[in-house]
Each structure stands twice: as structure tokens, then as C-alpha cells.
N, C-alpha and C positions, 0 to 999 in steps of 0.2 A: 793677746796676740800679740807674736813674738817678731815684730815688724820692727825696721829703723828707717828713719827719712835718711836719704843721699842725697847731698846736694851739690857734692864733686861729679867730674867729668866720669863717665863711665867707658872711654875708649883707651884708657892707657891699658898697653900689654907689655908684660913681663918679659924679659931677653929670653933667645933658646927657642927650641921647638916646643910649639905648643898645640894642643888640637881641643875643637869646639865640641861642647855636647848635642846631642838634638834638641832640636827647638822644642819648646813646652806644647803639651797638646790640649785638644777638649776646651779652650777658650767659650766661656759660655757668661755672657752679658744678659744680665735683665736692668732693664732702663724702669726707672720710679721717679717719685718725685725730686727733684735736683738732687738726685743720687743714681749712681749706676753701682750694682753686686757684680762680684766678676768672681767667677770660679775656673780653675786650669789644673790639668797635671804636669810636675815638673819632672824633667827626663833622669834615668838612672846613669851613674856612673859608666865611663867608658874604659875597657881594658883590652888590652891588645891581644890576650888569648880569644880563640876563634869562638864564634858563635856558639851560644849552647854551651859551654865551658866557663868553669869556674878560674878565675887567676890564682894561681898558687903563689906569686911573688910580688911583694911591694911594687917592683919596677913594671908590674903588668900594666897597673894603674896608669894611662894616659891623659883620664880627664875626670876631676872628680869635682861634683857640684858643691856649691859654696853657698850662692844664693841666687833669688830671680828678683829682677826688675820689671816695674811696669811703665811704661810711657804712653803719654795720652797727648792725642793731637786734635783740634776741632777741624772738619771740613774734610780730610784726606788722611792716609795712612802712614805714620812715620815711617822714613826712609833708613833711618839709624838709629839707635840708641839718643843721639843727640838731636835728632828732630822732633820736637816736643817738649813735652813735659815731663819730668820725672817724677812719680807723684808716689810711689811706693816701693819701697824695697823688703823682701821678707828672706827671714834667715832660716826658716824651719821648712824643710822638704814637703811638701803636698799640705802645706798648712791650708791651702784654699781648695783642694780637692773637693772637699762636699760641703764646707762651712765658706761661704761667702767673704771676701773684701769687700767692703761700701766704701767708693769714691763718693765721698760728700764735700771735697775741696774745691769752690768756685765751680758748680756743674751747675751749667744753665738750662732751663728746661727749653726741648725744639732746638735743639745743636746737635747736630751728628757729632757726635765723639767718635775718634777711632782710637782703640787699644792696643799696644804691641806689648807683647811680655815675652821676654829674653833668660834664656839660663846664662848664669856666668860661673867660669870654673875657680877652684882657689888657686889659679895662675890667672884671673884676672882676662881669660879669655871668654868672648861673647857670642854664644848661639846665634843662631837665625832666628826669627820672632814667629810668632804665632800672633795673628792679627784679627780681630773682629771689631765690629762697628755697632750700634743702637742711637738712640734718640730718646731722653727722657723727657716725660712730657708730665705735665701737671693735669689741666684743664678739665672741668665738670661735664660728663658725657654729655649730649646735645644730641636729639632727633635729627637728622637731614633728610632722610631720604628712603624710599623703598627701591628694591631693585628683585624682578623674578628671573627665576632659572632659568636657563636656555632648552631645559629638557622637561618633558612631562612627565613630572616625577616628584616623590616627595622625598626628604631629608630624615634620614635614620640616625646617623650618627655619624662623628667629625673628631677630627684630631689637627694638629700644626703644626707646621716646623719653617725655620726661615723666614721667607716673606709670604708664605701662604697659608691660608686657612683651607682645609680638606676635607671634603664633605663624601659620604657613602651616601647612594639615592635608591631608592625604591619604587618600581612602577606598579606592584602589585604581586599578590603572593604565587601567581602562577607565570609572571615574566617579569622576575625580580631582580635579576642580575644584569645590573651594565658590567660592560667587560673593562671601562675605565671609571677612576672618581674625578671630581668637579672638584677644581681648584678656584680659587678665587685670590688674586695678587693685592698689593696696596695700594694698586692703582685700581682698583675693586672691577677689574677684568676679569672673565670667567672663562675657564677652558674647562675641557674634558681630556687632559693629556696625562694622565696617570693611572698606568693599569694594574686595576685591580686583580692581582693574581689568585685572592681566593676569595672569589664572588661569592658574597652569603647574603641572605635576605634582612636578618636584623640581629639587634643584640647582642654584637660584639665588644667587648672591651676596649676602649679606645684611651689613650694616654700617650705624654709625649717625654723624654727624657733629654740629656744632653744634645745629642745628635739625631734624635729620629722622631717621627711621628709614629704610634704603631696602632693596627687591627689585630683583633687576636680573638679566637673562638667565633659565636654566634652561631645563627640557624641557618645551616646550607638546606635548602629547597630544593628538591629534584624528586620527578614519578609523582608529583603531588604529594609527599609527604616531608616531613622537616626531619631534619637529622642533626644533631649537635657536630660542631667542630672543634678540632683541637690545632686549626693552622694558626699562625703569626705570621705576619710579614710588618716590616718598617720601611717607612719612606726618610730620606734625607732631604737635605735644603737644595739638593738639584733636582727633586723630583724623580730621583730614581728608587725603584723598590726592590728590595730584598726581600725573600722567604727564608724565614728562621728552618735551621736543617731540622731542628726537633722543636715541635711544638708543646703548646700546654700539657701536664700531665696528666689531666684527663679532659675529654670534650665537654664544651659548653655550650647550649642554645641560646642562654639568657645570662650576661654578664652579670659580676659582683660588680667591686669597687676596683678601680685600678690609678696610679700615679708614678708618675717619674718620681727617679730619687738617685742625686749623684750622677755616675755612671750605669744606674740599672731603671728598669722601668718593672714594678710589680705589679701582679694581677692577684684578686684574692676573692673568694667564694664564687658565687654565681650558682646556676641550676643546670642541671641535665636532663634533657627531656627527647626522648624519641618516640614521636608521634605513630610508631607503627603499633602499636599497643602493647607493646611488650616491657617497656619503659616511661614513665611519665613524670616531670616535676620534682626530681629528687635533688635538694639542697647539697651543695658540693664544700667541703671545706678546703680544697686543695689552696695551696698559695704558690704563686709562681712567679719568679724573676729573671729578667733576662739583661746579659750585660751588652756591652757596646760592641762584641762581636756576635751578638745576638745567641748566644751559649745561654742554655734554660740552667738555672742552679735548682740543687735540690734543697730546700728550706724547711724549715718548720712549719707546718698549719698554722692558721690563726684556728682559735677555736668557734667563735660562730660564722655561720654559712649564711648562701643568700646576698644579700645586697648590704655589707657595710661601708661605711664611708672611708676612704683611704687619700690623705694626703701627707705634704713632707713639709719638716722643717730643720733646715739644715742639716744635721747630724742625723735625723731619723725619718723613717716610713710610720705614719702612726695610721693603725688600721683599729676604726670604733665602731660598736653595735654589731648589728647583722641580724639573721634570723634563723632559727632550726624549727624543727619538728620536735614536740614530743609526743608520744601515741599520734592521737588524730588532731592535736592541736598545735597552733604555729604560736611562737613564744619568740619577741624579741630579747635583745641582751645591750648589757651594759658595759660588756667586758671592752677593755682598751690595751690595746699591744703596739708595742715599738721595735723596728727591725732598725738596726745601725747597720755602717757600711760594711760589716762584714755579713749582713746576714743574719745576725745573732736576735734572737726574738727577747726581748724585756717584758715582762707581765707584769711586772711592778709599778703599773700606771694607774693616775688616779683616773675612776671610772666616770663613764658619762653619767650627768646629772639624772637624767630618766634613761630607761631600757628603751631604745628604739631600732628597727630596722629601715632601709631604703633610705640610708642620711645622704643627703646632699655635701660634698667636701672639696675644701680649697685652700690652697696655700696662699697666704699673705702677707707680705712684709714680715717675713721672718715667725710665723705661726701657721698653725693649719686650723681652720675653724670648720666646723661640722654644724651644717645646719639643720634643724627640722627632723623626720622621719617618722615611719610607723610604731604606731603606741604599741606594748604589749597585748597579745590577746592570749588568755592565762582561763578563761572561763565565761561562763554564762553571763557573768558580770563583769569582766576584765575589758570589752571592749571592744571593738568591731574592727577590721582592716580600714575603714573608712578615716577613722579617728587619726588625727596627724598631730606632732607635737611642735609647739612653736620655741621650744629651748636651742639655745645657739652655745656649743660648747668649745673654748680656745685652749689649745698648747700653745706651750712654747717650747724651746730647747732644752728645757731642764724637764720637760714631762709633765709640769704642772699645768693643773685644770683651771681656767677662771671659766665666769658665766658671761657670756656677750649678750646684747639685747635681743630681747623674746623677740621671733618674727613678728613683725605688725600687723599679720591678719591671721586668724587662727582659722584650721583645717585646710590650709593652703600647702600647695606642693613647690619647694623652691624649683623653677626650671630659667635654663640660659645663665647659669651662673657663670660670669667670667670677669677677670682683670679688666678695667679701661680708665687711663688716665690714674689718678690718685683713688680709685673705688674700687670696690666688689660693685658689679651691677648683677641684679637679680630679679628675676619676673617670680611672681606667685598666682599659679593658677589653682582656682579654687573651682573650677568647671569649665565647659568648653564656650570658648568663645570668653571668657573673663580671665583676665592678665593684668595686675597692677604691676607696676615697676617701679624698684625702689635701688636706692644706693647706700654705701655703707664707706664711712671715710677710714683713714689709718688707724685711728682710735677706736674703731669700733662700737662708737658709742653714737654717733651722729647717725639717725636713719632717716634721708630724703627720698621725698617722691620723685620719680624723675619721669617727666611728659613723655608721652608717647602717642602712637597714633590708634586707629582704630582698637577695639579690644580683641584682636585675635588671639588663638590658643598659642602660646609661645613656649616653644619644645628646646633648642638650642641653643646657646651662647660661643662664640669663639671670636678671637681678636686677629686682626692682622693690621701691624704699625701700629696708626692712632684710630684706627677703626673697631667698631665690635661690630658684629654682624651675628642678630640673631634670627632664627630661623621661627616664622610663625604661620602657623595653619588657618585657615577658612578667613580669607582667602590666602592662599600659598604667596610666602614672598619673604624676603630677607629684609628687615627692617637695619637701618643704618646708622649708629650712633658714632659722633664724633668726639675724641677727647679734647675738648678748644679752649 
């Protein structure tokens, strides 16, 4: 990391006419235990030439980026570079656009920290800042209460952005499209205030990146028929929805894997099924990526199809496993690929410990973790769809694989997988109404049992501030866990 510590004042300005750069952009904070990870994008140099043209003379350049400074202040936003603690100076442009800078200097849990990031020119002129805030938390997750949703419906999928967890609700196959989405904020207040511009029944991709929560694809139910959708829309931190002008490359009714990755969100695999009788259940190997302008990128497909696991780790989005059809048989895959920030695919990644499909994946403390999955179905003695793996595979930023702890319960499906406090929280479902809750700490070696309420079937997990919200069926309710 090419940074330097700067202990002198940053407000000195050289004599003469000076021009400031634009403020840095896309400041994303990830609060962890006594640590905050930061990513941002540095501005480009300024030229006197008109926009869209390239300067032809050295004197056309009016502002050259030299370094970026990060100022931290507890409790309120810095009003200037000298209002707060100068914690970091970076001299390599966009060094932390994808790879986070980790602030561990006297970071106190349960304290709200504001970070202001300024760009500084070679003439020592300071830009306006980009500002964001967060609260690092330690805390062991503890169940505190149940909350029921205000609508007569069930939860089908979810995402999150800013201070909100966001849920798609279903009422039933013949009346399944709510016009709005359910939001739950950090005060645990519910609202149906987000327009669902592409109302669909089920199965859509959900993910989040630096700026948005996403819903993509899914099962569009109308005329008493199910139809695949290629639609994509994004939700920002002010709960404004925007539909991508170009949707998925191929419509899907049942989503594969999805993950946020730097400025992108990536969607991999899934299934196409048009229940009009023409086509049904075809696995799809398409890979789609959308940038922050919601423009879709054409990128190389991932080989496995169906339900691969997808998670990000610093410089890469990692795609693992998945399934495809060979003749009349369904086969799981050991393949692992990684996409870098240019969306170039790297296939020289250590394979999964065991071939699996329908893998649950999560990014955790600069690692991509893949839990369980369905085992291969290769012949009469090769297993059945009901057999599941207890394997856990962990990949770091060097794309090296290590084995994590085995899932504690055989033949179980990881549900409600989420970060909360210093832990990954997971519900393992082995059947309707049977769900054990477990926690993994940062070392991924200590597996702890989490006390829960009645043994309902737990489907989805999402976090907002210090709370984890786990949707459980039979009876329907959110279980609320707090990192204390």
C-alpha cells in the first residue's frame, strides 16, 4: 500500500491562481469490529480545454491530482480538513477504488465516525470533500424480539441500501404483485414506500454494490402463466428506484448467484422457464454486470450454470460451483472463476473441495466464503438432489483456497446468511419448522450456537445498522437480532 502519514497542516495554498479538483466520489464505509474499511474513487485532472476534448498543450492543465487525504471525526461531519483527525494520505490514484483502506487507529466500537475524503492538487489546492459516516460494532448477536409485517404476505427476496433493508412481498401466485416494496429502517419502522417498478412473483436476483440495491430477472406472473423477466432496477439510499435501460442479456425466472463488486454488481447463471409449454427449466450460463450508470457490460460467461455461489473479495468477484445438464442428468461443478475490476475472467483459481450446486456465498472480512451446496448427481449411485455438502471453502485476495469448518449439521441448507457485529449468522434448515442458528467469528474456526425463538423455517437474512432481520415462516414474522 503506497500511503504516507501526514501530520502537518493541509490548508497551506501556494501563491497564484489555483483551481481545485472535483471531490472524490463513491465513498463507501464498511464498519467492522474496531475497524472501518473505506473505498472511494479519486477525481481526474482538470484541463482548460472544452469538455470532451483532450488538452494539447501543457499549460491547458489547470489542476493535477497529487494525493488524497482522509479526515475522521467522531459525532459530526468535518467542516474542513483541519476539523478532525487526519488519519491517512494516499499518493497512488485510485489505490482504494476497489481494495479497501482499513482504518484501525483508535477506532472505538459503537461510536459514530464521519469520514471526509479530499483530493489535493500538485499546487496544494484542496477539493470539496465526499463525506460518509458509520458505526463500527463488535457485539455478539442476541435475539430481542419478533415483528410481524404490516401486509398479509410473505417475503420472497431482499436487498439493502443505506439505512434500509428492502423486501419483495408475495401474496400468492394469482395476486402476487405488490406495487411497492417493504422497507424496514434502523429504528425497525416498516413502510411500503418504494415503488416496485418491475413487480414480479419470485426468484429474482438480489444484490447490492457501493450505491444501490438491485432486483433483476425473476418470474413475471400474469394471465395465469409464469414468464421469465430480463428487467433490472436499482434502489439508492434515498429509496429512489431507477430501471436499467437495458436488462439482463437473457430473461430468467429463477436467479443464480449475484454479488456487489466495487462499482459493479454481477449476476451469474440462473434458469429460464416459460410455462406456456414451449420451454421449461433450461439452465442459463449468462453472466451480466452493471456499472453505476446501470449500463450492462458484455463479459465472458462463467462455465457452470444454474445456481453458482458468488461473492467478492477486494480485487475480485469469485464465482464457484453451479450445475448443468449432461443429457438427462444433472451434474454439479467444482469450477471456480474470478472477475477482476476490468471484468476480465481468470479461470486459474483453485477448485472447490467438492463439486456442488446451489451454494450459499458471502463476503466476510476480505474473504469470499462458500457454504455447503447440493452434491453431484452423476448416475444411479451418484447421489440424489436431497444430499447436501457440509464443506466450506474460503478464498482470499490471492485466489488461494483454504478449507473452513464443516457445516455443523449434515444434510442442511444454509439460510438467513448475513453479517452481524463480529459474526456471520446462519440458519441451517433441515426440514420445515426445523432451523438451528449458528455464528462464525472472524477466524472462521469458532462455530457458536445462537439462541433463537420457536423453530420456524428461516428463509432470508438482512442487516440494518446493528440489527439483523431474519424472515421466518410458520408462523410468519421477522426475528430481530441485535449486535450487543
